[in-house]
DSSP file (Angstrom, degrees, kcal/mol; ACC not computed):
  #  RESIDUE AA STRUCTURE BP1 BP2  ACC     N-H-->O    O-->H-N    N-H-->O    O-->H-N    TCO  KAPPA ALPHA  PHI   PSI    X-CA   Y-CA   Z-CA
    1    1 A M              0   0    0      0, 0.0     2,-0.5     0, 0.0     0, 0.0   0.000 360.0 360.0 360.0 132.0  109.2   90.6  125.2
    2    2 A T        -     0   0    0     52,-0.0     2,-0.2     1,-0.0    52,-0.1  -0.776 360.0-125.5 -93.3 130.0  108.1   92.1  121.9
    3    3 A A        -     0   0    0     -2,-0.5    47,-0.0    47,-0.2    -1,-0.0  -0.486  25.0-147.6 -71.2 142.5  109.0   90.2  118.7
    4    4 A E        -     0   0    0     -2,-0.2    47,-0.1     1,-0.1     4,-0.1  -0.833  21.1-101.7-111.0 149.7  110.9   92.2  116.2
    5    5 A P        -     0   0    0      0, 0.0    -1,-0.1     0, 0.0   140,-0.1  -0.302  35.3-113.5 -62.5 155.0  110.8   91.9  112.4
    6    6 A P  S    S+     0   0    0      0, 0.0     2,-0.5     0, 0.0   139,-0.0   0.766  99.2  82.3 -64.4 -24.6  113.7   90.0  110.9
    7    7 A D        -     0   0    0      1,-0.1     0, 0.0     2,-0.1     0, 0.0  -0.714  69.9-154.8 -84.1 123.0  114.9   93.2  109.2
    8    8 A S  S    S+     0   0    0     -2,-0.5     2,-0.7     1,-0.1    -1,-0.1   0.713  78.7  71.2 -74.7 -19.0  117.0   95.3  111.6
    9    9 A T  S    S-     0   0    0     -3,-0.0    -1,-0.1     0, 0.0     3,-0.1  -0.870  82.4-139.5-100.9 114.7  116.2   98.5  109.8
   10   10 A A        -     0   0    0     -2,-0.7    -2,-0.1     1,-0.1    61,-0.0  -0.393  25.2-105.2 -68.9 143.6  112.6   99.6  110.2
   11   11 A P        -     0   0    0      0, 0.0    -1,-0.1     0, 0.0    30,-0.1  -0.327  31.6-112.2 -63.7 155.3  110.9  101.0  107.2
   12   12 A R  S    S+     0   0    0      1,-0.2    29,-0.1     2,-0.1    59,-0.1   0.876 109.8  14.2 -57.7 -41.4  110.4  104.8  107.2
   13   13 A R  S    S-     0   0    0     27,-3.0    58,-2.0     1,-0.3    59,-0.3   0.748 115.5 -94.2-110.3 -30.8  106.6  104.6  107.6
   14   14 A G  E     -aB  41  70A   0     26,-1.5    28,-2.2    56,-0.3     2,-0.4  -0.943  41.8 -53.8 148.6-170.0  105.8  101.0  108.5
   15   15 A W  E     -aB  42  69A   0     54,-2.6    54,-2.6    -2,-0.3     2,-0.7  -0.923  30.5-146.4-112.9 130.2  104.8   97.5  107.4
   16   16 A V  E     -aB  43  68A   0     26,-1.6    28,-2.3    -2,-0.4     2,-0.5  -0.880  24.6-158.0 -93.0 115.6  101.9   96.6  105.2
   17   17 A L  E     +aB  44  67A   0     50,-3.3    50,-2.5    -2,-0.7     2,-0.3  -0.859  16.9 171.1-106.7 123.8  100.7   93.2  106.5
   18   18 A Y  E     -a   45   0A   0     26,-1.8    28,-3.6    -2,-0.5     2,-0.9  -0.794  45.0 -85.8-127.7 165.0   98.7   91.0  104.2
   19   19 A D    >   -     0   0    0     -2,-0.3     3,-1.4    26,-0.2     7,-0.3  -0.639  35.4-167.0 -75.7 105.3   97.4   87.4  104.3
   20   20 A G  T 3  S+     0   0    0     -2,-0.9    -1,-0.2     1,-0.3     6,-0.0   0.609  84.2  59.5 -71.3 -12.1  100.3   85.4  102.9
   21   21 A D  T 3  S+     0   0    0      5,-0.0     2,-0.6    -3,-0.0    -1,-0.3   0.477  88.0  87.6 -92.3  -3.5   98.1   82.3  102.4
   22   22 A C    <>  -     0   0    0     -3,-1.4     4,-2.9     1,-0.2     5,-0.2  -0.860  66.3-153.7-100.0 120.9   95.7   84.1  100.1
   23   23 A G  H  > S+     0   0    0     -2,-0.6     4,-2.3   105,-0.3     5,-0.2   0.889  97.0  50.8 -59.4 -40.9   96.6   84.1   96.4
   24   24 A F  H  > S+     0   0    0     95,-0.3     4,-2.3     2,-0.2    -1,-0.2   0.930 113.1  45.3 -61.9 -46.5   94.7   87.3   95.8
   25   25 A C  H  > S+     0   0    0      1,-0.2     4,-2.7     2,-0.2    -2,-0.2   0.906 112.8  50.4 -65.5 -42.6   96.5   89.1   98.7
   26   26 A R  H  X S+     0   0    0     -4,-2.9     4,-2.4    -7,-0.3    -1,-0.2   0.900 110.3  49.6 -63.7 -40.6   99.9   87.8   97.7
   27   27 A R  H  X S+     0   0    0     -4,-2.3     4,-2.6    -5,-0.2     5,-0.2   0.939 111.5  49.0 -64.0 -45.2   99.5   88.9   94.1
   28   28 A W  H  X S+     0   0    0     -4,-2.3     4,-2.0     1,-0.2    -2,-0.2   0.939 112.8  47.6 -57.5 -48.5   98.4   92.4   95.3
   29   29 A A  H  X S+     0   0    0     -4,-2.7     4,-1.0     1,-0.2    -1,-0.2   0.884 112.3  49.6 -62.5 -39.8  101.4   92.6   97.6
   30   30 A T  H  < S+     0   0    0     -4,-2.4     3,-0.4     1,-0.2     4,-0.4   0.920 111.6  47.7 -66.1 -44.1  103.8   91.4   94.9
   31   31 A L  H  < S+     0   0    0     -4,-2.6     4,-0.3     1,-0.2    -1,-0.2   0.842 120.3  38.1 -65.6 -33.0  102.6   93.9   92.4
   32   32 A C  H  X S+     0   0    0     -4,-2.0     4,-3.0    -5,-0.2     5,-0.2   0.497  87.9  99.9 -96.0  -4.8  102.7   96.8   94.8
   33   33 A A  H  X S+     0   0    0     -4,-1.0     4,-2.7    -3,-0.4     5,-0.2   0.881  83.5  44.5 -55.0 -48.4  106.0   95.9   96.6
   34   34 A S  H  > S+     0   0    0     -4,-0.4     4,-2.4     2,-0.2    -1,-0.2   0.900 115.5  47.9 -68.2 -38.2  108.3   98.2   94.8
   35   35 A T  H  > S+     0   0    0     -4,-0.3     4,-1.2     2,-0.2    -2,-0.2   0.919 112.6  49.8 -65.4 -42.7  105.9  101.2   95.0
   36   36 A L  H ><>S+     0   0    0     -4,-3.0     5,-2.8     1,-0.2     3,-0.6   0.946 112.1  47.3 -59.5 -48.5  105.4  100.5   98.7
   37   37 A R  H ><5S+     0   0    0     -4,-2.7     3,-1.8     1,-0.3    -2,-0.2   0.910 107.7  55.1 -61.5 -43.5  109.1  100.3   99.4
   38   38 A R  H 3<5S+     0   0    0     -4,-2.4    -1,-0.3     1,-0.3    -2,-0.2   0.786 110.7  48.0 -59.4 -25.8  109.9  103.5   97.5
   39   39 A N  T <<5S-     0   0    0     -4,-1.2    -1,-0.3    -3,-0.6    -2,-0.2   0.158 128.8 -91.3-106.2  17.9  107.3  105.2   99.7
   40   40 A G  T < 5S+     0   0    0     -3,-1.8   -27,-3.0     1,-0.3   -26,-1.5   0.604  87.8 115.0  92.4  13.1  108.6  103.9  103.0
   41   41 A Y  E   < -a   14   0A   0     -5,-2.8    -1,-0.3   -28,-0.2   -26,-0.2  -0.907  47.1-155.1-117.7 144.8  106.5  100.8  103.5
   42   42 A T  E     -a   15   0A   0    -28,-2.2   -26,-1.6    -2,-0.4     2,-0.2  -0.976  16.7-138.1-116.3 122.9  107.6   97.2  103.7
   43   43 A P  E     +a   16   0A   0      0, 0.0   -26,-0.2     0, 0.0   -28,-0.0  -0.562  31.0 165.7 -77.1 144.2  105.1   94.4  102.7
   44   44 A A  E     -a   17   0A   0    -28,-2.3   -26,-1.8    -2,-0.2     2,-0.2  -0.980  37.9-104.0-155.0 146.4  105.1   91.3  104.9
   45   45 A P  E >   -a   18   0A   0      0, 0.0     3,-1.8     0, 0.0   -26,-0.2  -0.472  22.8-130.3 -72.7 143.9  102.8   88.4  105.4
   46   46 A L  T 3  S+     0   0    0    -28,-3.6     6,-0.3     1,-0.3   -27,-0.1   0.725 107.0  65.5 -61.6 -21.7  100.6   88.4  108.6
   47   47 A Q  T 3  S+     0   0    0    -29,-0.4    -1,-0.3     4,-0.1   -28,-0.1   0.517  71.6 121.7 -81.5  -4.9  101.8   84.8  109.1
   48   48 A A  S X> S-     0   0    0     -3,-1.8     3,-1.6     1,-0.1     4,-0.7  -0.312  74.6-118.9 -58.9 142.5  105.4   86.0  109.7
   49   49 A S  T 34 S+     0   0    0     96,-0.7    -1,-0.1     1,-0.3    96,-0.1   0.764 110.0  51.2 -58.9 -28.9  106.6   84.8  113.1
   50   50 A W  T 3> S+     0   0    0      1,-0.1     4,-1.2     2,-0.1    -1,-0.3   0.650  96.1  73.2 -82.9 -15.1  107.2   88.3  114.4
   51   51 A V  H <> S+     0   0    0     -3,-1.6     4,-2.5    -6,-0.2     5,-0.3   0.967  90.0  48.6 -71.5 -56.7  103.8   89.8  113.4
   52   52 A R  H  X>S+     0   0    0     -4,-0.7     4,-1.8    -6,-0.3     5,-0.7   0.905 113.9  45.9 -57.2 -46.9  101.3   88.3  115.9
   53   53 A P  H  45S+     0   0    0      0, 0.0    -1,-0.3     0, 0.0    -2,-0.2   0.876 114.3  50.4 -62.7 -33.1  103.4   89.2  119.0
   54   54 A R  H  <5S+     0   0    0     -4,-1.2    -2,-0.2    -3,-0.2    -3,-0.1   0.863 113.7  43.5 -71.9 -35.4  104.0   92.7  117.7
   55   55 A L  H  <5S-     0   0    0     -4,-2.5    -1,-0.2    -5,-0.1    -3,-0.2   0.730  92.1-149.3 -81.3 -22.1  100.3   93.3  116.9
   56   56 A S  T  <5 +     0   0    0     -4,-1.8     2,-0.3    -5,-0.3    -4,-0.1   0.940  45.7 142.1  51.4  52.7   99.2   91.9  120.2
   57   57 A C      < -     0   0    0     -5,-0.7    -1,-0.2     1,-0.0     5,-0.1  -0.800  61.5 -84.3-121.6 164.9   95.9   90.7  118.7
   58   58 A D    >>  -     0   0    0     -2,-0.3     3,-1.6     1,-0.1     4,-1.0  -0.454  36.5-131.0 -63.3 130.2   93.6   87.8  119.0
   59   59 A P  T 34 S+     0   0    0      0, 0.0     4,-0.5     0, 0.0     3,-0.4   0.832 108.1  56.4 -55.3 -33.4   94.9   84.9  116.8
   60   60 A D  T 34 S+     0   0    0      1,-0.2     3,-0.1     2,-0.1    -2,-0.1   0.736 110.9  44.3 -70.2 -21.3   91.3   84.5  115.4
   61   61 A D  T X4 S+     0   0    0     -3,-1.6     3,-1.5     1,-0.1     4,-0.4   0.571  88.4  91.4 -96.1 -12.9   91.3   88.2  114.3
   62   62 A L  T 3< S+     0   0    0     -4,-1.0     3,-0.5    -3,-0.4    -2,-0.1   0.871  92.7  36.6 -54.8 -45.7   94.8   88.3  112.8
   63   63 A L  T 3  S+     0   0    0     -4,-0.5    -1,-0.3     1,-0.2   -44,-0.1   0.330  89.8  95.8 -93.5   7.9   93.8   87.4  109.3
   64   64 A A  S <  S+     0   0    0     -3,-1.5     2,-0.3     1,-0.1    -1,-0.2   0.807  91.8  14.6 -68.6 -29.5   90.5   89.3  109.2
   65   65 A D  S    S-     0   0    0     -3,-0.5     2,-0.2    -4,-0.4    -1,-0.1  -0.959  79.1 -98.5-144.8 156.7   92.0   92.5  107.6
   66   66 A L        -     0   0    0     -2,-0.3    12,-2.4   -48,-0.1     2,-0.3  -0.530  51.4-158.2 -63.1 142.7   94.9   94.0  105.8
   67   67 A R  E     -BC  17  77A   0    -50,-2.5   -50,-3.3    10,-0.2     2,-0.5  -0.945  20.9-152.6-133.5 153.6   96.9   95.8  108.4
   68   68 A L  E     -BC  16  76A   0      8,-3.1     8,-2.1    -2,-0.3     2,-0.8  -0.989   6.5-164.4-122.9 120.5   99.5   98.6  108.6
   69   69 A L  E     -BC  15  75A   0    -54,-2.6   -54,-2.6    -2,-0.5     6,-0.2  -0.911  22.1-144.0-102.0 107.8  101.9   98.6  111.5
   70   70 A R  E >   -B   14   0A   0      4,-2.8     3,-2.4    -2,-0.8   -56,-0.3  -0.293  22.0-111.1 -70.6 156.8  103.4  102.1  111.6
   71   71 A A  T 3  S+     0   0    0    -58,-2.0   -57,-0.1     1,-0.3    -1,-0.1   0.781 119.6  58.0 -58.5 -27.6  107.0  102.6  112.4
   72   72 A D  T 3  S-     0   0    0    -59,-0.3    -1,-0.3     2,-0.1     3,-0.1   0.450 122.4-106.1 -83.8   1.0  105.9  104.2  115.7
   73   73 A G  S <  S+     0   0    0     -3,-2.4    -2,-0.1     1,-0.3     2,-0.0   0.249  79.4 127.6  95.7 -12.6  104.0  101.0  116.7
   74   74 A S        -     0   0    0     -5,-0.1    -4,-2.8     1,-0.0    -1,-0.3  -0.350  47.7-139.0 -74.5 162.3  100.5  102.3  116.0
   75   75 A Q  E     -C   69   0A   0     -6,-0.2     2,-0.3    -3,-0.1    -6,-0.2  -0.903  19.8-173.8-129.1 151.6   98.2  100.3  113.8
   76   76 A V  E     -C   68   0A   0     -8,-2.1    -8,-3.1    -2,-0.3     2,-0.3  -0.971  15.2-171.7-134.9 148.1   95.6  100.8  111.1
   77   77 A R  E >   +C   67   0A   0     -2,-0.3     3,-1.0   -10,-0.2   -10,-0.2  -0.952  40.5   5.3-141.4 163.2   93.5   98.1  109.6
   78   78 A G  T >> S-     0   0    0    -12,-2.4     3,-1.8    -2,-0.3     4,-0.7  -0.335 121.0 -12.3  70.8-147.1   91.0   97.5  106.7
   79   79 A S  H 3> S+     0   0    0      1,-0.3     4,-1.8     2,-0.2    -1,-0.2   0.749 126.2  72.1 -62.9 -23.9   90.3  100.1  104.1
   80   80 A A  H <> S+     0   0    0     -3,-1.0     4,-2.3     1,-0.2    -1,-0.3   0.770  88.8  62.8 -63.4 -24.8   92.0  102.7  106.2
   81   81 A V  H <> S+     0   0    0     -3,-1.8     4,-2.7     2,-0.2     5,-0.3   0.946 103.3  47.7 -63.6 -47.7   95.3  101.0  105.3
   82   82 A Y  H  X S+     0   0    0     -4,-0.7     4,-3.1    -3,-0.2    -2,-0.2   0.936 112.9  48.0 -58.4 -47.1   94.7  101.9  101.6
   83   83 A L  H  X S+     0   0    0     -4,-1.8     4,-1.4     1,-0.2    -1,-0.2   0.892 112.6  49.1 -63.2 -39.8   93.8  105.5  102.4
   84   84 A E  H  < S+     0   0    0     -4,-2.3     4,-0.3     2,-0.2    -1,-0.2   0.940 116.0  41.6 -64.1 -48.6   96.9  105.9  104.7
   85   85 A V  H >< S+     0   0    0     -4,-2.7     3,-1.8     1,-0.2     4,-0.3   0.916 111.2  56.7 -66.6 -43.3   99.3  104.5  102.1
   86   86 A M  H >< S+     0   0    0     -4,-3.1     3,-1.1    -5,-0.3     6,-0.3   0.809  97.8  61.7 -60.7 -30.4   97.7  106.3   99.2
   87   87 A R  T 3< S+     0   0    0     -4,-1.4    -1,-0.3     1,-0.2    -2,-0.2   0.646 103.4  51.1 -73.6 -10.7   98.2  109.7  100.8
   88   88 A H  T <  S+     0   0    0     -3,-1.8     2,-0.5    -4,-0.3    -1,-0.2   0.391  94.6  79.2-103.3   1.1  102.0  109.1  100.7
   89   89 A I  S X> S-     0   0    0     -3,-1.1     3,-1.6    -4,-0.3     4,-1.6  -0.951  76.5-141.2-112.1 121.4  102.2  108.2   97.0
   90   90 A W  T 34 S+     0   0    0     -2,-0.5     3,-0.1     1,-0.3    -1,-0.1   0.826  98.2  46.1 -55.3 -39.2  102.1  111.3   94.8
   91   91 A W  T 34 S+     0   0    0      1,-0.2    -1,-0.3     2,-0.1     4,-0.2   0.604 118.5  41.4 -85.1  -9.2   99.9  109.8   92.1
   92   92 A T  T <> S+     0   0    0     -3,-1.6     4,-2.1    -6,-0.3     3,-0.3   0.481  88.6  92.5-108.1  -6.7   97.3  108.2   94.5
   93   93 A W  H  X S+     0   0    0     -4,-1.6     4,-1.8     1,-0.2     5,-0.2   0.905  83.5  52.8 -54.2 -46.4   97.2  111.2   96.9
   94   94 A P  H  > S+     0   0    0      0, 0.0     4,-2.3     0, 0.0    -1,-0.2   0.893 109.4  50.2 -59.5 -36.7   94.2  112.8   95.0
   95   95 A L  H  > S+     0   0    0     -3,-0.3     4,-3.0     1,-0.2    -2,-0.2   0.878 105.6  56.0 -67.6 -36.4   92.3  109.5   95.3
   96   96 A S  H  < S+     0   0    0     -4,-2.1     4,-0.3   -10,-0.2    -1,-0.2   0.884 110.6  45.2 -63.1 -36.2   93.0  109.3   99.0
   97   97 A R  H >< S+     0   0    0     -4,-1.8     3,-1.1    -5,-0.2     4,-0.4   0.922 113.5  49.4 -70.0 -44.8   91.4  112.7   99.4
   98   98 A L  H >< S+     0   0    0     -4,-2.3     3,-1.5     1,-0.3     6,-0.2   0.919 108.9  51.8 -60.8 -45.7   88.5  111.8   97.3
   99   99 A F  T 3< S+     0   0    0     -4,-3.0    -1,-0.3     1,-0.3     9,-0.2   0.486  99.4  65.8 -75.8  -0.9   87.7  108.5   99.1
  100  100 A R  T <  S+     0   0    0     -3,-1.1    -1,-0.3    -4,-0.3    -2,-0.2   0.552  75.0 108.9 -91.8  -9.8   87.7  110.3  102.4
  101  101 A L  S <> S-     0   0    0     -3,-1.5     4,-3.5    -4,-0.4     5,-0.3  -0.411  85.4-108.6 -64.7 144.3   84.6  112.3  101.5
  102  102 A P  H  > S+     0   0    0      0, 0.0     4,-1.6     0, 0.0     5,-0.1   0.850 112.3  35.3 -47.3 -55.8   81.6  111.0  103.5
  103  103 A G  H  > S+     0   0    0      1,-0.2     4,-1.7     2,-0.2     5,-0.1   0.909 122.4  45.5 -68.4 -41.5   79.6  109.2  100.8
  104  104 A L  H  > S+     0   0    0     -6,-0.2     4,-3.0     2,-0.2    -1,-0.2   0.830 107.7  58.3 -72.4 -31.1   82.6  108.0   98.9
  105  105 A H  H  X S+     0   0    0     -4,-3.5     4,-2.6     2,-0.2     5,-0.2   0.921 106.6  48.6 -62.9 -42.6   84.3  106.8  102.1
  106  106 A H  H  X S+     0   0    0     -4,-1.6     4,-2.5    -5,-0.3    -2,-0.2   0.921 113.5  46.8 -61.9 -44.0   81.4  104.6  102.9
  107  107 A L  H  X S+     0   0    0     -4,-1.7     4,-2.5     2,-0.2    -2,-0.2   0.904 112.2  50.4 -64.4 -42.8   81.5  103.2   99.3
  108  108 A F  H  X S+     0   0    0     -4,-3.0     4,-2.4     2,-0.2    -2,-0.2   0.926 113.1  45.7 -61.1 -46.1   85.3  102.6   99.5
  109  109 A D  H  X S+     0   0    0     -4,-2.6     4,-2.7     2,-0.2    -2,-0.2   0.909 112.1  51.1 -65.1 -42.8   85.0  100.8  102.8
  110  110 A W  H  X S+     0   0    0     -4,-2.5     4,-2.5    -5,-0.2    -2,-0.2   0.916 110.4  49.7 -60.5 -43.4   82.0   98.7  101.6
  111  111 A T  H  X S+     0   0    0     -4,-2.5     4,-2.5     2,-0.2     5,-0.2   0.924 111.4  48.8 -61.8 -45.5   84.1   97.7   98.5
  112  112 A Y  H  X S+     0   0    0     -4,-2.4     4,-3.0     1,-0.2     5,-0.2   0.951 112.4  47.9 -58.3 -50.0   87.1   96.8  100.7
  113  113 A R  H  X S+     0   0    0     -4,-2.7     4,-2.2     1,-0.2    -2,-0.2   0.882 112.1  49.9 -60.6 -40.5   84.9   94.7  103.0
  114  114 A T  H  X S+     0   0    0     -4,-2.5     4,-1.1     2,-0.2    -1,-0.2   0.936 114.0  43.8 -65.5 -47.3   83.2   92.9  100.1
  115  115 A V  H >< S+     0   0    0     -4,-2.5     3,-0.5     1,-0.2     4,-0.3   0.928 114.0  51.2 -63.7 -44.7   86.5   92.0   98.4
  116  116 A A  H >< S+     0   0    0     -4,-3.0     3,-0.9     1,-0.2     4,-0.2   0.892 108.9  51.1 -60.3 -40.2   88.0   91.0  101.7
  117  117 A A  H 3< S+     0   0    0     -4,-2.2    -1,-0.2     1,-0.2    -2,-0.2   0.762 120.0  35.3 -69.0 -24.6   85.1   88.7  102.5
  118  118 A H  T <X S+     0   0    0     -4,-1.1     4,-2.3    -3,-0.5     3,-0.3   0.151  80.1 115.0-115.1  17.7   85.3   87.0   99.0
  119  119 A R  H <> S+     0   0    0     -3,-0.9     4,-2.4    -4,-0.3   -95,-0.3   0.824  75.6  54.0 -63.5 -32.3   89.1   87.0   98.5
  120  120 A S  H  > S+     0   0    0     -4,-0.2     4,-2.1     2,-0.2    -1,-0.2   0.892 110.4  47.6 -69.2 -36.2   89.4   83.2   98.6
  121  121 A H  H  > S+     0   0    0     -3,-0.3     4,-2.9     2,-0.2    -2,-0.2   0.898 111.6  50.5 -67.7 -39.9   86.7   83.0   95.9
  122  122 A L  H  X S+     0   0    0     -4,-2.3     4,-2.2     2,-0.2     6,-0.2   0.906 108.5  52.8 -63.1 -41.1   88.6   85.6   93.9
  123  123 A S  H  <>S+     0   0    0     -4,-2.4     5,-3.1     2,-0.2     4,-0.4   0.935 113.5  43.0 -59.2 -46.8   91.8   83.7   94.3
  124  124 A S  H ><5S+     0   0    0     -4,-2.1     3,-1.2     3,-0.2    -2,-0.2   0.940 114.3  49.4 -64.9 -47.9   90.2   80.5   92.9
  125  125 A A  H 3<5S+     0   0    0     -4,-2.9    -1,-0.2     1,-0.3    -2,-0.2   0.832 115.7  43.6 -62.5 -33.1   88.3   82.3   90.1
  126  126 A C  T 3<5S-     0   0    0     -4,-2.2    -1,-0.3    -5,-0.2    -2,-0.2   0.412 112.4-116.9 -94.2   1.7   91.5   84.1   89.0
  127  127 A G  T < 5 +     0   0    0     -3,-1.2     2,-1.3    -4,-0.4    -3,-0.2   0.829  59.1 154.6  68.7  31.6   93.7   81.0   89.3
  128  128 A L      < -     0   0    0     -5,-3.1  -105,-0.3    -6,-0.2     2,-0.3  -0.677  29.6-159.5 -95.3  82.8   95.9   82.6   92.0
  129  129 A D    >   -     0   0    0     -2,-1.3     3,-0.9     1,-0.2  -107,-0.1  -0.463   9.1-156.8 -67.3 121.2   97.1   79.5   93.7
  130  130 A S  T 3  S+     0   0    0     -2,-0.3    -1,-0.2     1,-0.2  -108,-0.1   0.610  86.8  67.5 -76.6 -10.9   98.2   80.4   97.2
  131  131 A S  T 3  S+     0   0    0      2,-0.1    -1,-0.2  -110,-0.0    -2,-0.1   0.690  95.0  63.7 -82.8 -16.8  100.5   77.3   97.4
  132  132 A K  S <  S-     0   0    0     -3,-0.9     0, 0.0     1,-0.0     0, 0.0  -0.851  91.7-112.4-106.1 142.5  102.9   78.7   94.8
  133  133 A P        -     0   0    0      0, 0.0    -4,-0.1     0, 0.0    -2,-0.1  -0.449  42.9-101.6 -66.6 144.8  104.9   81.9   95.1
  134  134 A P        -     0   0    0      0, 0.0     2,-1.5     0, 0.0     5,-0.2  -0.369  38.3-103.3 -66.7 147.7  103.8   84.6   92.8
  135  135 A P  S    S+     0   0    0      0, 0.0     3,-0.1     0, 0.0    -3,-0.0  -0.556  77.0 115.0 -76.3  92.7  105.9   85.1   89.7
  136  136 A S    >   -     0   0    0     -2,-1.5     3,-0.8     1,-0.1     4,-0.2  -0.966  64.7-138.7-158.0 140.4  107.9   88.2   90.6
  137  137 A P  G >  S+     0   0    0      0, 0.0     3,-0.9     0, 0.0     4,-0.2   0.721 100.7  69.2 -70.6 -18.3  111.5   89.1   91.2
  138  138 A D  G >  S+     0   0    0      1,-0.2     3,-1.5     2,-0.1     4,-0.1   0.744  80.6  72.8 -71.8 -23.1  110.4   91.3   94.1
  139  139 A D  G X  S+     0   0    0     -3,-0.8     3,-1.1     1,-0.3    -1,-0.2   0.639  79.9  75.0 -73.4  -9.0  109.2   88.4   96.4
  140  140 A S  G <  S+     0   0    0     -3,-0.9    -1,-0.3     1,-0.2    -2,-0.1   0.732  94.8  50.4 -72.3 -20.0  112.8   87.4   97.1
  141  141 A D  G <  S+     0   0    0     -3,-1.5    -1,-0.2    -4,-0.2    -2,-0.2   0.224  79.2 119.2-105.5  16.9  113.3   90.4   99.5
  142  142 A F  S <  S-     0   0    0     -3,-1.1   -98,-0.1     1,-0.1     2,-0.1  -0.537  81.4 -92.4 -69.2 145.8  110.1   89.8  101.5
  143  143 A P        -     0   0    0      0, 0.0    -1,-0.1     0, 0.0     2,-0.1  -0.390  43.8-115.3 -59.9 134.9  111.0   89.3  105.2
  144  144 A A              0   0    0      1,-0.1   -95,-0.1    -2,-0.1    -3,-0.0  -0.425 360.0 360.0 -67.3 145.6  111.4   85.6  105.9
  145  145 A G              0   0    0    -97,-0.1   -96,-0.7    -2,-0.1    -1,-0.1   0.401 360.0 360.0-162.0 360.0  108.8   84.3  108.3
């Protein structure tokens, strides 16, 4: 049996899944939530009860990367999530094309990997406490999980 998200209406394009226990990740998701929704994506924490069964991934690997669960069930992870989402937002579309060029794609991926590997340090350095919800009116409509 496949777990379903709590929201009965699937987003047009999919769910952007982030580490809800990471202050840096939560702040990013909160700041981008309305833009994501306007463009067919719903942000949700990777820790939501419906996520792991739906992704069918190793529990130790679940929080390793940002993930995109497309509406058709296919998945994207890591820096490719940013590129996928950016190509559907009119003002980031040119950047998505630019960062797909061979040399820049490598740099973009390296930057993503470096930030992802140090996100807990960034959270601490920036005072982004993961135990408190981020200050935003948008977080009230995140799927409960």
